[in-house]
C-alpha positions, 0 to 999 in steps of 0.5 A: 762052092757047093751047089745047093739046089735041088731042082735036079738031083743029077749033081748029087752023089748017092751018099749026099742023097741018102744024107738028105733023106736021113735028115728028112727023116730026123726032121719029121721026128722032131719038126718044130726045132728053132734051127732058124732062130735068129735068122732072117728069111727073105721071100721074093715072089714075081707072080705071088700066090697068097697060099704059097707065100703064107705056106713059106712064111709059116714054115720059116716062122715055125723054125724060128725065123723072121720073114721079110717079103718082096713082091715084083711091082711089075707082076700081073698081080701088082698091075691089076691092083693099080687104080 
């Protein structure tokens, strides 16, 4: 299975990185394509940041996806919200 992580670029070839750069440039020229139309994107935040969550959801919606979210009930934010 091909790795799809960009946390580190060490495992990617020069050609793969060049391809990603070219795709990013193409995307910049046409940013609102519905490439996720009909797809569902699930988000999971263990320490949810409203700004981060909304940024991810906005991006997915602009690409045509439906978003479902999950917040860890054991997170510090969820614990503070309990009465």
